[in-house]
Each structure stands twice: as structure tokens, then as C-alpha cells.
N, C-alpha and C positions, 0 to 999 in steps of 0.2 A: 603787762602787769608782772611778769616774772622778773624783768629787769628792775622794776620799781621795788619789788619785794627784796631783791638782792641789794639794791642801793640802800634801802631802809636798814637792812642788817649790817651793811658796811658802816652806816652812820653810827649805829649803836656800838658796833665793835671798835670804832675809832674813838669813842668817848668813854667807854665803860671803865677802863683802868684809872681814869681820873675822878671817878665818882667816889665819894666817901660814904660807904654803907654802914649802918649801925649793926650791931650783932655780928653774926658770922658772915663777914664780908666775902670771904673766899667761896663759901657755898652759894651765896647770892650771885657773885660775879660769874662763877662757872656755870650756874644754871642759866643765866642770861647768855653767856657765850655759846653753851650747847644749843640753846634755842636759836640763836643766830646761825650757827654752823649747820643745824638741821635744815632751816628754811633756805639757806644758800644752796645746800645740797639738793633740796627739793626743786628750787628754781632752775639750777643748772640741769637737773635731770629732765625737767619739762622742756627747756629750750633745746638741749641736745637731742631729745627724742623726737621733737616735732620738726626741726629744721636741719637742712643740709649743713649750715654753718651758724655760728653764733659768736657773741662777744664775751670775753672774760674780763670782768672788772671787779677788782677786790679792794678798791679804795673808794671812800665815800665822795660823792659829788663830782666825779670826773667822767668824762665821756671817752669814747674810743671809736675808731672806724676800722680796727684791726680784727677782721673776722677770721675765726679759726674753724677747722672742720668739727663736725658734731662729735666725733670721737674724743677730741680734746676737751670739749665742753662736758661730756660724760665723765672723763677722767677728773675734771674739776669737781663735778658732783660727788664722785666717790671720795676724793680727798676731803671734802667738807663733811660728808656723812661719817667717814672714819674719825675725823677731828671731833665731831659731836660725841661719838662713842668714847673716845679717849678722855674728853672733858668730863663726861658723865662719870667715868671711873674715878675721877679726882674729887668727887663730891662725897664727903663722909657724913655730913649732917643731913639726914633724910627728912627731918622735920622742917628745916629751913628750905630745903629743895622742894618739898611738897607744897609748902606755903607759897613760894615764889612762882612755881609752875602754875598753881591754882589761880594766881593773879594774872598770869600771862594769857591763859586760855579763857576766853569769854565764857561767862556762866551759861549762856544759852548753847554753847558747844559742849558742855559737860553733861550730856544726856545720851542715853542709848549706849553705843559703843564709844562715845566720846567721854573723856574724863581726864583726871590728873594721872598721868602715867607714872608708874614706879620706874626707877632707873632701869630695871631689868626689862620691863615692858618696852621702854623706849629703845633700848639696845636691840630688842627683837624687831621693832619697827624699822630700825636702821638696817638690820640684816635683810629684811624683806625688800627694802628699797634697793639695797646693793644687788640682790638677786634680780629684781625688776630691771635695773640698769643693764644687766647682761642680757636678759631675755628680750627686752624691748629693742635693743640696739645691735643685735647680732642676727644673722640669717640662719634659719634652719628650715628651709623650704620642704614642704611635704605635698607633692602634687600627684593627684590621681593614684594614691596608694604607694607612691614611690618615696621612701624616706631619704634617698640619695639624690633627689632632684637638685639642680643648681640654678642659680640666677646669674647670668653674665652681666658685665658692665655695672655692677652695683658698687656704691661707695661704702657699703656696709660689709664688714668681714663676716665670714661663716663661723658658726659655733664650732668650737673644738671640744675634744673630750675634756680638756682642762676647764673650759668654760662650763660644761655640764656638771663637772665635779664641784666647781665653785657654787653654782646655782643650788645644787643639792645640799652643800654645807650651809650656805646662807639660809635656805628654806627650812632646813632642819632646826636651825637656831632662829627662825623667824617668828612672826606673830602666832600666838596660840589662842585657842578658844578661851574667851574671858579676858583677853588683853584689851586695854583701852588703846584707841588710835586717835590721831588728830582728825577731827571732823569739822566741816563747815555747816552752819545752819543759817536759816533765814527767819529771824523772829519778825514780829509785826513791825517793829521800828528799829532803827539803828543797826541794820544788818550791813555786812561788809561786802556782800556780793553785788 
């Protein structure tokens, strides 16, 4: 399902610059691009965190049998998450942005902690995902009270002081109380799960 999500985003990204939008086309295009970059980053984070290796495909409708290590997939996730943040920074028309994002997020997902994120909220969500990508994909074993425990023959590298500093920086600038997040819900009909 993550490869299908990635391909759907690739398809949108391959077509978006050819669409003639009314009104503030730049804000609409950048909102859609940020949406696709976010979900590509999410998909690669999921694949890279669950599997030893995965496939990186960033063009619509193509296949590949070129597997790369999970660390490369996580790097691709980080690339797209950062691209989403950069793209969000280029949106100056917040009214058009909010309207577009409100149409992309199903109404039944705009409840509780789900809702139309401000650009700042979305950037904090991105920072939280970047911190998660480090924590989820590095080793920091703590065995029987020993914080210096090690795991041999692992394909996952150990947490370094620089990694911990990055996590701290991202987390400090991550999701805050009251921020909206992207949520999935299951209504009585037409749900996507």
C-alpha cells in the first residue's frame, strides 16, 4: 500500500505543472506538491522502517527490481519530508492554502486532532517525522540497565551524539499541544482503510 501511495503521488507530481488553475495557481500547486512530498516521505519512512531493503521509484507508472538498503529508503523519506517543508515555505497565500488543504483532507478526518493544519503545524509534523526516522532506524540498545549495550551483526547503525542532537532539535521544533495532525478515520461508508 505504501508503494501504491508513492505511485499516486508520483502521478500527481508528473501532471501538476500542466494543470491550469484559476486564482492563485502558485499557492494551489505548491499545496498539492507539499501534499505529495509529505506522503512520499511518509511512504518511504514506512517502507524503510519495516523492511531490510526497498525500492525507490520517483516516476509515475514505472516498476523496478532495484532493491536498496533500508537506510537509503529512509534517506529518500528525509529528502521528501524536507522538500515538503521547503515547498510549504513558498506558499504566501494562506487563504488559498487552507482552502486547498481542506479539500484534500476528507471531512471525516477533520475531527479530534485531525484538521486543516496551518503551515507551521505541518512543518512541526515534518520535524516530528524526521526525528522519528532517526529514532526508529538507529540502534540504541539498553539491556538490563546497561546503556552501553551493543548488538553485533546488525544492519542498523548505532545512535551517535550527533543523531541525539538532531532528534532533540527536531523534537523541540516538533508537534505541540493543540497542533493538528493527519489522521485516518473509518466512517460508516466510503472509508479508505
